[in-house]
C-alpha positions as a LaTeX table, in Angstrom:
\begin{tabular}{lrrr}
\hline
Residue & $x$ (\AA) & $y$ (\AA) & $z$ (\AA) \\
\hline
Met1 & 98.35 & 168.19 & 48.00 \\
Ser2 & 97.36 & 165.03 & 46.21 \\
Leu3 & 99.32 & 162.72 & 43.99 \\
Thr4 & 99.11 & 162.95 & 40.23 \\
Asn5 & 97.94 & 159.96 & 38.23 \\
Glu6 & 101.53 & 159.41 & 37.09 \\
Gln7 & 102.77 & 159.39 & 40.68 \\
Lys8 & 100.04 & 156.92 & 41.65 \\
Lys9 & 101.05 & 154.72 & 38.72 \\
Thr10 & 104.66 & 154.77 & 39.96 \\
Val11 & 103.58 & 153.82 & 43.48 \\
Lys12 & 101.38 & 151.00 & 42.15 \\
Ser13 & 104.34 & 149.65 & 40.17 \\
Thr14 & 106.14 & 148.95 & 43.48 \\
Val15 & 103.43 & 146.59 & 44.77 \\
Pro16 & 105.03 & 143.34 & 43.48 \\
Ile17 & 108.45 & 144.06 & 45.01 \\
Leu18 & 106.84 & 145.20 & 48.26 \\
Lys19 & 104.82 & 142.00 & 48.39 \\
Glu20 & 107.90 & 139.87 & 47.73 \\
Ser21 & 110.57 & 141.71 & 49.73 \\
Gly22 & 108.86 & 144.26 & 51.96 \\
Lys23 & 110.03 & 142.83 & 55.28 \\
Glu24 & 113.62 & 142.55 & 54.07 \\
Ile25 & 113.50 & 146.17 & 52.90 \\
Thr26 & 112.08 & 147.50 & 56.16 \\
Ser27 & 114.42 & 145.35 & 58.26 \\
Met28 & 117.36 & 146.92 & 56.43 \\
Phe29 & 115.77 & 150.35 & 56.87 \\
Tyr30 & 115.57 & 149.94 & 60.66 \\
Lys31 & 119.07 & 148.46 & 60.85 \\
Gln32 & 120.58 & 151.38 & 58.93 \\
Met33 & 118.49 & 153.93 & 60.83 \\
Phe34 & 119.66 & 152.61 & 64.20 \\
Ile35 & 123.29 & 152.53 & 63.06 \\
Ala36 & 123.07 & 156.14 & 61.91 \\
His37 & 120.90 & 157.29 & 64.82 \\
Pro38 & 121.25 & 155.02 & 67.87 \\
Glu39 & 119.43 & 157.62 & 69.95 \\
Leu40 & 116.23 & 156.47 & 68.21 \\
Leu41 & 116.43 & 152.97 & 69.69 \\
Asp42 & 114.48 & 154.01 & 72.77 \\
Leu43 & 111.58 & 155.19 & 70.62 \\
Phe44 & 110.88 & 151.64 & 69.45 \\
Asn45 & 109.96 & 148.46 & 71.27 \\
Arg46 & 113.19 & 146.45 & 71.22 \\
Thr47 & 111.38 & 143.12 & 71.47 \\
Asn48 & 109.29 & 143.97 & 68.41 \\
Gln49 & 112.49 & 144.89 & 66.60 \\
Lys50 & 114.24 & 141.69 & 67.68 \\
Ile51 & 111.40 & 139.36 & 66.66 \\
Gly52 & 110.73 & 141.29 & 63.45 \\
Ala53 & 107.25 & 142.53 & 64.36 \\
Gln54 & 108.06 & 146.22 & 63.81 \\
Pro55 & 109.67 & 145.75 & 60.37 \\
Leu56 & 106.80 & 143.47 & 59.35 \\
Ala57 & 104.18 & 146.00 & 60.48 \\
Leu58 & 105.90 & 148.76 & 58.52 \\
Ala59 & 106.30 & 146.54 & 55.45 \\
Asn60 & 102.64 & 145.57 & 55.55 \\
Thr61 & 101.57 & 149.20 & 55.89 \\
Ile62 & 103.73 & 150.36 & 52.99 \\
Tyr63 & 102.44 & 147.48 & 50.86 \\
Phe64 & 98.83 & 148.22 & 51.82 \\
Ala65 & 99.30 & 151.94 & 51.07 \\
Ala66 & 100.83 & 151.22 & 47.67 \\
Glu67 & 98.12 & 148.72 & 46.81 \\
Asn68 & 95.38 & 151.14 & 47.92 \\
Ile69 & 96.92 & 154.41 & 46.77 \\
Asp70 & 93.54 & 155.48 & 45.38 \\
His71 & 91.86 & 154.95 & 48.77 \\
Leu72 & 94.33 & 156.04 & 51.45 \\
Asp73 & 91.57 & 156.53 & 54.02 \\
Ala74 & 91.55 & 152.73 & 54.31 \\
Leu75 & 95.09 & 152.96 & 55.71 \\
Thr76 & 94.15 & 154.38 & 59.13 \\
Pro77 & 93.79 & 151.01 & 60.95 \\
Gln78 & 97.14 & 149.80 & 59.60 \\
Val79 & 98.92 & 152.98 & 60.73 \\
Lys80 & 97.58 & 152.45 & 64.25 \\
Ile81 & 99.30 & 149.04 & 64.32 \\
Ile82 & 102.68 & 150.63 & 63.58 \\
Ala83 & 102.18 & 153.25 & 66.27 \\
His84 & 102.18 & 150.61 & 69.00 \\
\hline
\end{tabular}
């Protein structure tokens, strides 16, 4: 299933806010996720969480995906960064 042009337009409209506030958004995401599901803590590198590397990697990947929504195959290297 692929995205419609309207859906792609919506995704592209998020690029400025992702560029400006992506790390803050993903930091809050992880914080809320770990509060709601502390059992997930062991699935993530705690040092990367503490120093902000994991939220930054996720923010960068989401930003890159939104910016390149027409060429998602370019996203593969960025996804590999998050997986570590």
